[in-house]
The first five atom37 places (N, CA, C, CB, O) and aatype in JSON, in Angstrom:
{
  "aatype": [12, 3, 13, 14, 10, 18, 15, 3, 19, 9, 10, 10, 1, 3, 10, 16, 6, 6, 7, 10, 18, 15, 7, 3, 9, 7, 16, 19, 19, 6, 9, 8, 2, 19, 15, 7, 12, 6, 16, 7, 18, 15, 19, 6, 13, 13, 3, 12, 10, 7, 2, 16, 19, 7, 19, 19, 16, 10, 14, 12, 15, 3, 13, 1, 10, 14, 16, 15, 0, 3, 1, 14, 16, 19, 1, 10, 12, 0, 11, 16, 0],
  "atom_mask": [
    [1, 1, 1, 1, 1],
    [1, 1, 1, 1, 1],
    [1, 1, 1, 1, 1],
    [1, 1, 1, 1, 1],
    [1, 1, 1, 1, 1],
    [1, 1, 1, 1, 1],
    [1, 1, 1, 1, 1],
    [1, 1, 1, 1, 1],
    [1, 1, 1, 1, 1],
    [1, 1, 1, 1, 1],
    [1, 1, 1, 1, 1],
    [1, 1, 1, 1, 1],
    [1, 1, 1, 1, 1],
    [1, 1, 1, 1, 1],
    [1, 1, 1, 1, 1],
    [1, 1, 1, 1, 1],
    [1, 1, 1, 1, 1],
    [1, 1, 1, 1, 1],
    [1, 1, 1, 0, 1],
    [1, 1, 1, 1, 1],
    [1, 1, 1, 1, 1],
    [1, 1, 1, 1, 1],
    [1, 1, 1, 0, 1],
    [1, 1, 1, 1, 1],
    [1, 1, 1, 1, 1],
    [1, 1, 1, 0, 1],
    [1, 1, 1, 1, 1],
    [1, 1, 1, 1, 1],
    [1, 1, 1, 1, 1],
    [1, 1, 1, 1, 1],
    [1, 1, 1, 1, 1],
    [1, 1, 1, 1, 1],
    [1, 1, 1, 1, 1],
    [1, 1, 1, 1, 1],
    [1, 1, 1, 1, 1],
    [1, 1, 1, 0, 1],
    [1, 1, 1, 1, 1],
    [1, 1, 1, 1, 1],
    [1, 1, 1, 1, 1],
    [1, 1, 1, 0, 1],
    [1, 1, 1, 1, 1],
    [1, 1, 1, 1, 1],
    [1, 1, 1, 1, 1],
    [1, 1, 1, 1, 1],
    [1, 1, 1, 1, 1],
    [1, 1, 1, 1, 1],
    [1, 1, 1, 1, 1],
    [1, 1, 1, 1, 1],
    [1, 1, 1, 1, 1],
    [1, 1, 1, 0, 1],
    [1, 1, 1, 1, 1],
    [1, 1, 1, 1, 1],
    [1, 1, 1, 1, 1],
    [1, 1, 1, 0, 1],
    [1, 1, 1, 1, 1],
    [1, 1, 1, 1, 1],
    [1, 1, 1, 1, 1],
    [1, 1, 1, 1, 1],
    [1, 1, 1, 1, 1],
    [1, 1, 1, 1, 1],
    [1, 1, 1, 1, 1],
    [1, 1, 1, 1, 1],
    [1, 1, 1, 1, 1],
    [1, 1, 1, 1, 1],
    [1, 1, 1, 1, 1],
    [1, 1, 1, 1, 1],
    [1, 1, 1, 1, 1],
    [1, 1, 1, 1, 1],
    [1, 1, 1, 1, 1],
    [1, 1, 1, 1, 1],
    [1, 1, 1, 1, 1],
    [1, 1, 1, 1, 1],
    [1, 1, 1, 1, 1],
    [1, 1, 1, 1, 1],
    [1, 1, 1, 1, 1],
    [1, 1, 1, 1, 1],
    [1, 1, 1, 1, 1],
    [1, 1, 1, 1, 1],
    [1, 1, 1, 1, 1],
    [1, 1, 1, 1, 1],
    [1, 1, 1, 1, 1]
  ],
  "atom_positions": [
    [[-90.72, -105.57, 180.41], [-91.09, -104.55, 180.03], [-91.75, -104.72, 178.39], [-89.93, -103.67, 180.26], [-91.55, -105.75, 177.76]],
    [[-92.28, -103.95, 178.0], [-92.76, -103.79, 176.94], [-92.66, -102.57, 176.34], [-93.78, -104.13, 177.0], [-93.18, -101.67, 177.0]],
    [[-92.16, -102.25, 175.28], [-91.68, -101.21, 174.2], [-92.91, -101.07, 173.32], [-90.3, -101.7, 173.27], [-93.34, -102.01, 172.66]],
    [[-93.63, -99.51, 173.34], [-94.17, -99.6, 172.44], [-93.74, -99.17, 171.11], [-95.0, -99.23, 172.77], [-92.68, -98.56, 171.01]],
    [[-94.51, -99.45, 169.97], [-94.37, -98.71, 168.81], [-93.47, -97.4, 168.74], [-95.62, -98.39, 168.47], [-94.02, -96.49, 169.35]],
    [[-92.43, -97.08, 168.26], [-91.88, -95.45, 167.74], [-91.49, -95.13, 169.01], [-93.08, -94.19, 167.03], [-91.34, -93.92, 169.16]],
    [[-91.23, -95.97, 170.21], [-90.64, -95.55, 171.45], [-89.41, -95.72, 171.14], [-91.01, -96.22, 172.66], [-88.87, -96.58, 170.45]],
    [[-88.75, -94.35, 172.01], [-87.2, -94.17, 171.86], [-86.41, -95.51, 173.0], [-86.74, -92.24, 172.46], [-86.91, -95.63, 174.12]],
    [[-85.52, -96.21, 172.71], [-85.02, -97.05, 173.21], [-83.31, -96.47, 173.5], [-85.34, -98.26, 172.32], [-82.84, -95.45, 173.0]],
    [[-82.57, -97.44, 174.46], [-81.09, -96.92, 174.67], [-80.89, -98.57, 174.71], [-80.57, -95.73, 176.28], [-81.61, -99.4, 175.27]],
    [[-79.57, -98.82, 173.85], [-79.09, -99.66, 173.5], [-78.35, -100.23, 174.77], [-78.47, -99.33, 172.42], [-77.9, -99.36, 175.52]],
    [[-78.12, -101.76, 175.21], [-77.32, -101.46, 176.69], [-76.12, -102.51, 176.16], [-78.33, -102.0, 178.52], [-75.46, -103.06, 177.05]],
    [[-75.82, -102.8, 174.9], [-74.52, -103.6, 174.8], [-73.98, -103.36, 173.4], [-74.73, -105.21, 175.06], [-74.86, -103.23, 172.55]],
    [[-72.79, -103.27, 173.01], [-71.99, -102.98, 171.71], [-72.36, -104.01, 170.92], [-70.43, -102.91, 171.81], [-72.47, -105.19, 171.24]],
    [[-72.59, -103.39, 169.65], [-72.97, -104.13, 168.24], [-71.71, -103.73, 167.4], [-74.55, -103.56, 167.45], [-71.91, -103.0, 166.43]],
    [[-70.56, -104.1, 167.65], [-69.63, -103.24, 167.08], [-69.82, -103.82, 165.55], [-68.03, -103.35, 167.8], [-69.74, -102.95, 164.69]],
    [[-70.05, -105.09, 165.11], [-70.32, -105.47, 163.66], [-71.23, -104.48, 163.27], [-70.91, -106.92, 163.4], [-71.07, -104.25, 162.07]],
    [[-72.2, -103.73, 163.8], [-72.99, -102.77, 163.21], [-72.82, -101.24, 163.39], [-74.15, -103.07, 163.57], [-73.65, -100.38, 163.08]],
    [[-71.81, -101.1, 163.86], [-71.22, -99.7, 164.33], [-72.15, -99.42, 165.43], [0.0, 0.0, 0.0], [-72.12, -98.2, 165.55]],
    [[-72.95, -99.92, 166.29], [-73.6, -99.59, 167.75], [-73.13, -99.6, 168.55], [-74.39, -100.1, 168.25], [-72.26, -100.48, 168.56]],
    [[-73.21, -98.76, 169.79], [-72.72, -98.98, 170.74], [-73.39, -98.7, 172.0], [-71.77, -98.54, 170.61], [-74.38, -97.99, 171.82]],
    [[-73.16, -99.06, 173.4], [-74.06, -99.34, 174.51], [-74.23, -97.64, 174.62], [-73.38, -100.36, 176.0], [-73.23, -96.93, 174.57]],
    [[-75.27, -97.21, 174.74], [-75.95, -95.87, 175.23], [-76.5, -95.26, 173.83], [0.0, 0.0, 0.0], [-77.24, -94.28, 173.92]],
    [[-76.25, -95.66, 172.78], [-77.15, -95.35, 171.57], [-78.59, -95.41, 171.56], [-76.84, -96.16, 170.6], [-79.21, -96.42, 171.89]],
    [[-79.06, -94.52, 171.23], [-80.39, -94.05, 171.01], [-81.05, -94.53, 169.96], [-80.45, -92.78, 170.9], [-80.68, -93.88, 168.98]],
    [[-82.19, -95.71, 169.5], [-82.87, -95.72, 168.61], [-84.34, -95.68, 168.57], [0.0, 0.0, 0.0], [-84.9, -95.24, 169.57]],
    [[-85.1, -96.07, 167.52], [-86.48, -95.99, 167.74], [-87.13, -97.29, 167.31], [-87.06, -94.82, 167.03], [-86.89, -97.72, 166.18]],
    [[-88.06, -98.02, 168.23], [-88.67, -99.08, 167.83], [-89.51, -99.61, 166.54], [-89.23, -99.13, 168.63], [-90.71, -99.39, 166.71]],
    [[-89.31, -100.08, 165.61], [-90.14, -99.74, 164.29], [-90.79, -101.21, 164.24], [-89.12, -99.24, 162.73], [-91.47, -101.35, 163.23]],
    [[-90.75, -102.07, 164.89], [-91.36, -103.54, 164.68], [-91.1, -104.23, 165.93], [-90.68, -104.41, 163.43], [-90.06, -104.19, 166.58]],
    [[-92.45, -105.02, 166.25], [-92.59, -105.76, 167.67], [-92.61, -107.08, 166.81], [-94.12, -105.39, 168.85], [-93.21, -107.27, 165.75]],
    [[-91.75, -107.98, 167.56], [-91.81, -109.58, 167.05], [-92.44, -110.7, 168.37], [-89.95, -110.1, 166.6], [-91.68, -111.22, 169.2]],
    [[-93.51, -110.87, 168.36], [-93.83, -112.08, 169.58], [-94.01, -113.3, 168.79], [-95.34, -111.83, 170.59], [-94.73, -113.6, 167.84]],
    [[-93.12, -113.93, 169.49], [-93.09, -115.17, 169.09], [-93.13, -116.29, 170.42], [-91.82, -115.25, 168.19], [-92.31, -116.29, 171.34]],
    [[-94.45, -117.38, 170.24], [-94.77, -118.12, 171.33], [-93.32, -118.78, 172.06], [-95.84, -119.24, 170.81], [-92.42, -119.32, 171.41]],
    [[-93.34, -118.59, 173.6], [-92.49, -119.25, 174.12], [-90.8, -118.52, 174.0], [0.0, 0.0, 0.0], [-89.77, -119.09, 174.35]],
    [[-90.89, -117.28, 173.47], [-89.33, -116.86, 173.15], [-89.53, -115.56, 173.92], [-88.76, -116.67, 171.33], [-90.7, -115.24, 174.11]],
    [[-88.43, -114.65, 174.45], [-88.48, -113.36, 174.9], [-89.13, -112.5, 173.65], [-86.98, -112.89, 175.37], [-88.86, -112.98, 172.55]],
    [[-89.83, -111.47, 173.62], [-90.29, -110.48, 172.68], [-89.08, -109.93, 172.12], [-91.19, -109.4, 173.29], [-88.04, -109.84, 172.76]],
    [[-89.23, -109.55, 170.92], [-88.18, -109.04, 170.0], [-88.39, -107.81, 169.18], [0.0, 0.0, 0.0], [-89.4, -107.67, 168.5]],
    [[-87.47, -106.95, 169.24], [-87.83, -105.61, 168.73], [-86.73, -105.47, 167.39], [-87.64, -104.32, 170.04], [-85.51, -105.66, 167.36]],
    [[-87.58, -105.1, 166.42], [-86.48, -104.15, 165.44], [-86.25, -102.64, 165.56], [-86.91, -104.22, 163.96], [-87.16, -101.89, 165.19]],
    [[-85.11, -102.12, 166.05], [-84.82, -100.7, 166.25], [-84.07, -100.39, 165.45], [-84.36, -100.28, 167.36], [-83.15, -101.14, 165.14]],
    [[-84.27, -98.94, 164.76], [-83.78, -98.06, 163.72], [-82.65, -97.16, 164.1], [-84.85, -97.26, 163.26], [-83.18, -96.12, 164.5]],
    [[-81.42, -97.06, 164.16], [-80.55, -95.99, 164.9], [-80.28, -95.05, 163.61], [-78.99, -96.66, 165.7], [-80.07, -95.37, 162.44]],
    [[-80.37, -93.78, 164.22], [-80.09, -92.62, 163.09], [-78.77, -91.75, 163.51], [-81.5, -91.52, 162.97], [-78.3, -91.89, 164.63]],
    [[-78.39, -91.14, 162.89], [-77.33, -90.18, 163.18], [-78.16, -88.67, 163.33], [-76.1, -90.22, 161.86], [-79.36, -88.61, 163.07]],
    [[-77.42, -87.5, 163.75], [-77.96, -86.91, 164.08], [-78.7, -85.97, 162.95], [-77.3, -86.59, 164.91], [-79.56, -85.17, 163.31]],
    [[-78.41, -86.06, 161.93], [-79.2, -85.6, 160.56], [-80.3, -86.22, 159.92], [-78.38, -85.61, 159.55], [-80.81, -85.82, 158.87]],
    [[-80.73, -87.37, 160.69], [-82.28, -88.34, 160.49], [-81.57, -89.35, 159.73], [0.0, 0.0, 0.0], [-82.5, -90.09, 159.39]],
    [[-80.59, -89.8, 159.28], [-80.0, -90.81, 158.24], [-79.91, -92.31, 158.78], [-78.5, -90.33, 157.83], [-79.05, -92.48, 159.65]],
    [[-80.44, -93.09, 158.51], [-80.42, -94.24, 159.19], [-79.02, -94.93, 159.15], [-81.47, -95.09, 158.68], [-78.4, -94.91, 158.09]],
    [[-78.5, -95.55, 160.27], [-77.32, -96.02, 160.56], [-77.21, -97.5, 160.58], [-76.94, -95.48, 161.7], [-76.19, -98.14, 160.35]],
    [[-78.6, -98.08, 160.95], [-78.67, -99.17, 160.98], [-79.65, -99.65, 161.74], [0.0, 0.0, 0.0], [-80.08, -99.01, 162.7]],
    [[-80.26, -101.24, 161.29], [-81.82, -101.34, 162.1], [-81.2, -103.0, 162.46], [-83.81, -101.13, 160.82], [-80.46, -103.7, 161.76]],
    [[-81.67, -103.23, 163.53], [-81.22, -104.18, 164.25], [-82.12, -105.17, 164.87], [-80.54, -103.63, 165.1], [-82.52, -104.67, 165.92]],
    [[-82.5, -106.03, 164.74], [-83.65, -106.95, 165.55], [-83.12, -107.83, 166.72], [-84.37, -108.03, 164.51], [-82.69, -108.96, 166.48]],
    [[-83.17, -107.2, 168.28], [-82.95, -107.97, 169.29], [-83.89, -107.9, 170.05], [-81.93, -107.8, 169.86], [-84.83, -107.13, 169.91]],
    [[-83.68, -109.08, 171.41], [-84.06, -109.04, 172.54], [-84.67, -108.28, 173.46], [-83.46, -109.23, 172.83], [-83.8, -107.53, 173.91]],
    [[-85.82, -108.04, 174.07], [-85.9, -106.53, 174.41], [-84.9, -106.62, 175.7], [-87.63, -105.89, 174.78], [-84.63, -105.51, 176.18]],
    [[-84.25, -107.84, 176.39], [-83.4, -107.57, 177.28], [-82.39, -106.53, 176.8], [-82.85, -108.74, 177.69], [-81.88, -105.79, 177.64]],
    [[-82.08, -106.44, 175.58], [-80.81, -105.58, 175.22], [-80.98, -104.08, 175.03], [-80.22, -106.08, 173.94], [-80.17, -103.41, 174.39]],
    [[-82.1, -103.59, 175.62], [-82.82, -102.49, 175.58], [-83.41, -101.9, 176.58], [-83.58, -102.61, 174.89], [-84.08, -102.67, 177.27]],
    [[-83.38, -100.6, 176.96], [-84.15, -100.14, 178.05], [-85.01, -98.61, 177.57], [-83.02, -99.94, 179.38], [-84.77, -98.17, 176.45]],
    [[-85.8, -98.0, 178.32], [-86.26, -97.14, 178.17], [-85.58, -95.85, 178.63], [-87.24, -97.42, 178.53], [-84.99, -96.04, 179.7]],
    [[-85.46, -94.54, 178.15], [-84.77, -93.61, 178.38], [-85.36, -93.22, 179.83], [-84.78, -92.63, 177.25], [-86.53, -93.35, 180.2]],
    [[-84.35, -92.74, 180.5], [-85.02, -91.85, 182.05], [-84.62, -90.6, 182.1], [-84.5, -92.4, 183.59], [-83.84, -90.16, 181.25]],
    [[-85.15, -89.77, 183.19], [-84.54, -88.4, 183.23], [-83.5, -88.14, 183.55], [-85.0, -87.69, 183.83], [-83.26, -86.93, 183.48]],
    [[-82.45, -88.97, 184.0], [-81.23, -89.29, 184.18], [-80.21, -89.0, 183.31], [-81.21, -90.37, 184.36], [-79.14, -88.42, 183.52]],
    [[-80.81, -89.61, 182.02], [-80.05, -90.01, 180.9], [-80.16, -88.36, 180.12], [-80.82, -91.55, 179.98], [-81.05, -87.51, 180.05]],
    [[-78.74, -88.48, 179.61], [-78.31, -87.1, 178.8], [-77.88, -87.78, 177.16], [-76.66, -86.15, 179.74], [-77.32, -88.85, 176.92]],
    [[-78.27, -86.93, 176.4], [-77.63, -87.56, 174.98], [-76.14, -86.95, 174.75], [-78.66, -87.1, 173.52], [-75.7, -85.85, 175.1]],
    [[-75.6, -87.87, 174.16], [-74.17, -87.44, 173.67], [-73.59, -87.31, 172.25], [-73.36, -88.28, 174.2], [-74.25, -87.46, 171.22]],
    [[-72.19, -86.99, 172.31], [-72.1, -87.28, 170.62], [-70.87, -88.1, 170.48], [-71.92, -85.79, 169.57], [-69.95, -87.95, 171.29]],
    [[-70.8, -88.88, 169.59], [-69.8, -89.46, 169.31], [-69.1, -89.41, 167.97], [-70.08, -90.49, 169.62], [-69.93, -89.63, 167.09]],
    [[-68.1, -89.25, 167.57], [-67.71, -88.96, 166.21], [-67.34, -89.92, 165.46], [-66.8, -88.15, 166.13], [-66.24, -90.43, 165.69]],
    [[-68.18, -90.43, 164.36], [-67.78, -91.79, 163.77], [-66.77, -91.88, 162.61], [-68.98, -92.43, 163.29], [-66.11, -92.9, 162.39]],
    [[-66.69, -90.57, 161.78], [-65.89, -90.27, 160.87], [-65.82, -89.21, 160.33], [-65.94, -90.89, 160.16], [-66.84, -88.54, 160.17]],
    [[-64.51, -88.74, 159.87], [-64.64, -87.08, 159.27], [-65.11, -87.03, 158.39], [-63.63, -86.26, 158.95], [-65.27, -88.05, 157.72]],
    [[-65.49, -85.93, 158.04], [-66.22, -85.38, 156.94], [-65.27, -84.4, 156.1], [-67.51, -84.64, 157.5], [-64.47, -83.6, 156.6]],
    [[-65.51, -84.62, 154.63], [-64.73, -84.09, 154.02], [-64.77, -82.37, 154.0], [-64.88, -84.74, 152.89], [-63.94, -81.74, 153.34]]
  ]
}
């Protein structure tokens, strides 16, 4: 399955080094087609205020499209002053 540019995708595995976790929602910002390899995607992740929290490039097998069965959730990452 291909993901269109600017589509929302759901991360399928934890990327603890990036502060991203399975279930996080991101937006496809770049598509990387390399002959003989799985299509890769650069995906940007945001906080609830629209600030970028990470941009990662991973193979398409690490993401899926949202479905009507999905519900957004909130995870507190750090305390605010």
